C-alpha positions as CSV (number, residue, x, y, z in Angstrom):
1,X,20.2,73.6,-32.0
2,X,22.8,73.7,-34.7
3,X,22.1,76.0,-37.6
4,X,23.2,74.6,-41.1
5,X,23.9,77.1,-43.8
6,X,22.6,76.7,-47.3
7,X,26.1,76.1,-48.6
8,X,26.7,73.4,-46.0
9,X,23.4,71.7,-46.9
10,X,24.2,71.7,-50.6
11,X,27.7,70.3,-49.8
12,X,26.1,67.5,-47.7
13,X,23.6,66.5,-50.3
14,X,26.3,66.5,-53.0
15,X,28.4,63.9,-51.0
16,X,26.1,60.9,-50.3
17,X,27.0,58.1,-48.0
18,X,25.3,55.3,-49.9
19,X,26.4,53.2,-53.0
20,X,24.7,54.4,-56.1
21,X,26.4,52.5,-58.9
22,X,27.2,53.8,-62.4
23,X,24.5,54.9,-64.8
24,X,24.1,53.1,-68.1
25,X,22.2,50.4,-69.9
26,X,23.5,47.0,-68.9
27,X,20.6,44.8,-70.2
28,X,22.6,43.3,-73.0
29,X,26.2,43.4,-71.6
30,X,26.9,43.2,-67.9
31,X,28.6,46.2,-66.4
32,X,31.9,44.6,-65.6
33,X,32.3,43.2,-69.1
34,X,31.3,46.5,-70.6
35,X,33.8,48.5,-68.5
36,X,36.6,46.0,-69.2
37,X,35.8,46.0,-73.0
38,X,35.8,49.8,-73.1
39,X,39.1,50.0,-71.2
40,X,40.7,47.5,-73.5
41,X,39.5,49.4,-76.6
42,X,41.0,52.6,-75.2
43,X,44.3,50.9,-74.6
44,X,44.3,49.3,-78.1
45,X,43.6,52.8,-79.6
46,X,46.5,54.3,-77.6
47,X,48.9,51.4,-78.6
48,X,47.9,51.7,-82.3
49,X,48.5,55.5,-82.2
50,X,51.9,55.0,-80.6
51,X,52.9,52.4,-83.1
52,X,51.9,54.5,-86.1
53,X,53.6,57.6,-84.8
54,X,56.8,55.6,-84.2
55,X,56.6,54.3,-87.7
56,X,56.4,57.9,-89.1
57,X,52.7,57.7,-90.0
58,X,52.1,61.0,-88.3
59,X,48.6,62.0,-89.6
60,X,47.1,58.5,-89.0
61,X,48.8,58.2,-85.6
62,X,47.6,61.6,-84.6
63,X,44.0,60.9,-85.7
64,X,43.9,57.6,-83.7
65,X,45.5,59.4,-80.7
66,X,42.7,62.0,-80.8
67,X,40.1,59.2,-80.9
68,X,41.8,57.5,-77.9
69,X,41.9,60.7,-75.9
70,X,38.2,61.4,-76.8
71,X,37.2,57.9,-75.7
72,X,39.0,58.3,-72.3
73,X,37.3,61.8,-71.8
74,X,33.9,60.3,-72.5
75,X,34.5,57.5,-70.0
76,X,35.8,59.8,-67.4
77,X,32.8,62.2,-67.9
78,X,30.3,59.4,-67.6
79,X,31.9,58.1,-64.4
80,X,32.1,61.6,-62.9
81,X,28.4,62.3,-63.7
82,X,27.4,59.0,-62.0
83,X,29.7,59.4,-59.0
84,X,29.5,63.2,-58.4
85,X,27.9,65.3,-61.0
86,X,24.3,64.2,-60.6
87,X,24.5,64.7,-56.8
88,X,25.9,68.2,-57.3
89,X,23.3,69.3,-59.7
90,X,20.4,67.8,-57.8
91,X,21.6,69.3,-54.5
92,X,21.2,72.7,-56.1
93,X,17.9,71.9,-57.8
94,X,16.3,70.5,-54.6
95,X,17.6,73.2,-52.2
96,X,16.4,75.8,-54.6
97,X,12.8,74.7,-54.3
98,X,12.5,76.0,-50.7
99,X,10.9,72.9,-49.1
100,X,9.2,73.3,-45.7
101,X,10.2,69.8,-44.6
102,X,6.8,68.2,-44.4
103,X,6.1,67.5,-48.1
104,X,5.4,64.2,-49.8
105,X,7.9,63.7,-52.7
106,X,7.6,61.2,-55.5
107,X,10.6,60.1,-57.6
108,X,9.8,58.6,-61.0
109,X,12.4,55.9,-61.9
110,X,14.2,56.3,-58.6
111,X,16.9,53.6,-59.2
112,X,19.2,53.2,-56.2
113,X,17.9,56.4,-54.7
114,X,20.4,59.2,-55.7
115,X,17.7,61.9,-56.0
116,X,15.0,60.2,-53.8
117,X,17.2,60.0,-50.7
118,X,18.6,63.5,-51.2
119,X,15.0,64.8,-51.3
120,X,14.2,62.6,-48.2
121,X,16.9,64.5,-46.2
122,X,15.0,67.7,-46.9
123,X,11.6,66.4,-45.7
124,X,12.2,65.1,-42.2
125,X,8.5,65.4,-41.3
126,X,7.3,64.2,-44.7
127,X,7.7,61.2,-47.0
128,X,9.8,60.3,-50.0
129,X,8.3,57.7,-52.3
130,X,10.2,56.0,-55.1
131,X,8.8,54.0,-58.0
132,X,10.8,51.9,-60.4
133,X,10.7,48.7,-62.4
134,X,14.3,48.0,-61.3
135,X,15.7,47.3,-64.8
136,X,19.5,47.2,-65.2
137,X,20.2,50.8,-66.2
138,X,22.4,51.2,-63.1
139,X,24.9,48.8,-61.8
140,X,23.2,46.7,-59.0
141,X,19.9,48.4,-59.5
142,X,17.3,46.8,-57.1
143,X,14.9,47.7,-54.4
144,X,17.2,46.0,-51.8
145,X,20.1,48.3,-52.9
146,X,17.9,51.4,-52.5
147,X,16.7,50.4,-49.1
148,X,20.3,49.8,-48.0
149,X,21.2,53.3,-49.3
150,X,18.2,54.7,-47.3
151,X,19.7,53.1,-44.2
152,X,23.1,54.5,-45.0
153,X,21.7,58.0,-45.5
154,X,19.7,57.8,-42.3
155,X,16.3,58.4,-44.0
156,X,14.7,54.9,-44.0
157,X,12.0,56.1,-41.6
158,X,10.5,58.3,-44.3
159,X,11.2,56.4,-47.5
160,X,8.7,54.1,-49.3
161,X,9.4,52.1,-52.5
162,X,7.0,50.6,-55.1
163,X,7.5,48.5,-58.2
164,X,5.4,50.4,-60.6
165,X,5.4,51.7,-64.2
166,X,5.6,55.5,-64.3
167,X,2.9,55.6,-66.9
168,X,0.5,54.0,-64.5
169,X,1.4,55.2,-61.0
170,X,-1.8,53.9,-59.2
171,X,-1.6,56.7,-56.7
172,X,-4.7,58.9,-56.0
173,X,-4.9,62.3,-57.7
174,X,-3.2,65.2,-55.9
175,X,-1.0,62.9,-53.6
176,X,2.3,64.7,-53.8
177,X,3.8,68.1,-53.2
178,X,6.9,67.5,-55.4
179,X,7.5,65.1,-58.3
180,X,11.1,64.6,-59.5
181,X,12.8,62.3,-62.1
182,X,16.4,61.9,-63.1
183,X,17.4,60.4,-66.5
184,X,14.4,58.0,-66.5
185,X,11.6,59.1,-68.7
186,X,13.7,59.0,-71.9
187,X,14.0,55.3,-71.4
188,X,10.3,54.7,-72.0
189,X,9.5,53.2,-75.5
190,X,8.3,56.0,-77.6
191,X,6.8,59.5,-77.2
192,X,3.3,58.3,-76.3
193,X,4.7,56.5,-73.2
194,X,6.9,59.5,-72.3
195,X,3.9,61.8,-72.5
196,X,1.8,59.4,-70.4
197,X,4.5,59.6,-67.7
198,X,4.3,63.4,-67.8
199,X,0.5,63.2,-67.6
200,X,0.7,60.9,-64.6
201,X,3.2,63.2,-62.9
202,X,0.8,66.1,-63.2
203,X,-2.2,64.1,-62.1
204,X,-0.6,63.1,-58.8
205,X,0.7,66.6,-58.0
206,X,-1.3,68.6,-55.6
207,X,-2.3,72.2,-56.5
208,X,0.7,74.3,-55.8
209,X,2.9,71.3,-56.2
210,X,6.1,71.4,-58.2
211,X,7.7,69.2,-60.9
212,X,11.4,68.9,-61.6
213,X,12.6,66.5,-64.4
214,X,16.2,66.2,-65.5
215,X,16.8,64.2,-68.7
216,X,19.2,63.7,-71.6
217,X,16.6,64.2,-74.3
218,X,13.0,65.0,-75.0
219,X,12.9,67.9,-72.5
220,X,11.3,70.2,-75.1
221,X,8.6,67.6,-75.6
222,X,8.0,67.5,-71.8
223,X,7.8,71.3,-71.6
224,X,5.3,71.5,-74.4
225,X,3.1,68.8,-72.8
226,X,3.2,70.6,-69.5
227,X,1.9,73.7,-71.2
228,X,-0.9,71.7,-72.8
229,X,-1.8,70.4,-69.3
230,X,-2.1,74.0,-68.0
231,X,1.0,73.9,-65.8
232,X,2.4,77.3,-64.7
233,X,6.0,78.6,-64.4
234,X,7.3,76.2,-67.0
235,X,11.1,76.4,-67.4
236,X,13.9,74.5,-69.1
237,X,17.6,74.9,-68.5
238,X,20.9,73.3,-69.3
239,X,22.4,71.8,-66.1
240,X,26.0,72.5,-67.3
241,X,29.2,70.5,-67.5
242,X,28.5,68.5,-64.3
243,X,25.7,66.8,-66.1
244,X,27.3,66.1,-69.4
245,X,26.8,62.5,-70.5
246,X,30.2,61.8,-72.0
247,X,31.0,65.1,-73.9
248,X,29.1,68.4,-74.4
249,X,27.2,66.8,-77.3
250,X,24.9,65.0,-74.8
251,X,23.7,67.5,-72.2
252,X,21.2,67.2,-69.4
253,X,18.4,69.7,-69.2
254,X,16.0,70.3,-66.3
255,X,12.3,71.0,-66.9
256,X,10.4,72.7,-64.0
257,X,6.8,73.6,-63.5
258,X,4.2,74.4,-60.9
259,X,0.6,73.0,-60.7
260,X,-1.7,76.0,-60.5
261,X,-4.0,76.5,-57.5
262,X,-7.7,76.3,-58.4
263,X,-9.3,79.6,-59.3
């Protein structure tokens, strides 16, 4: 039997085989139009900067050039996060949990399965369940796309998908050993809904089960709620440059916690 080292496992999880799209909100403007418009705006800024610099308007040209470079950097950072960064940070988060391989895992807002299917690889004798309402916050977000990715990753035998609101999961209490979520809970409309999602995550966790939530905002709110719900080992950490959403001003933090065993 081939023995896989931890570094090899992390590397494998960080390089998925499926097609996971680009994260973003495409409800108002379709992704191709948004990408094309952003590229044209960057090119227009660069052309304006070059024109002004050539005309001797040094300060104005330099200022516009800085804006153009910043816009390109933001775009590259978002693309890198969607294509590589989220897989790299979640590979480390998931392998750091120390899963046995027979756990039941729930992903809140699973999208096309980036985190769900990485978790599924770590539970060959378990189950990975994803819930989503399949709104367009990724390119091509749909249940069909997620199932296709599960086939590509070789984990379709242990993956289950549901169309459900994460504030009303409809699973029995204590159904899962691990609940995860990536950049999903912040999309809910208002803090009451976000707190309801945290409440549901805790409710469906088994005693001893663990929670890992990565999000762009509201993570301090999540951590406070987990404390109010009696969760143990609550932590919050910055996931670093791989999880920047554009530039360092929008950082991704992970909140972790454990559901205590009954006394």
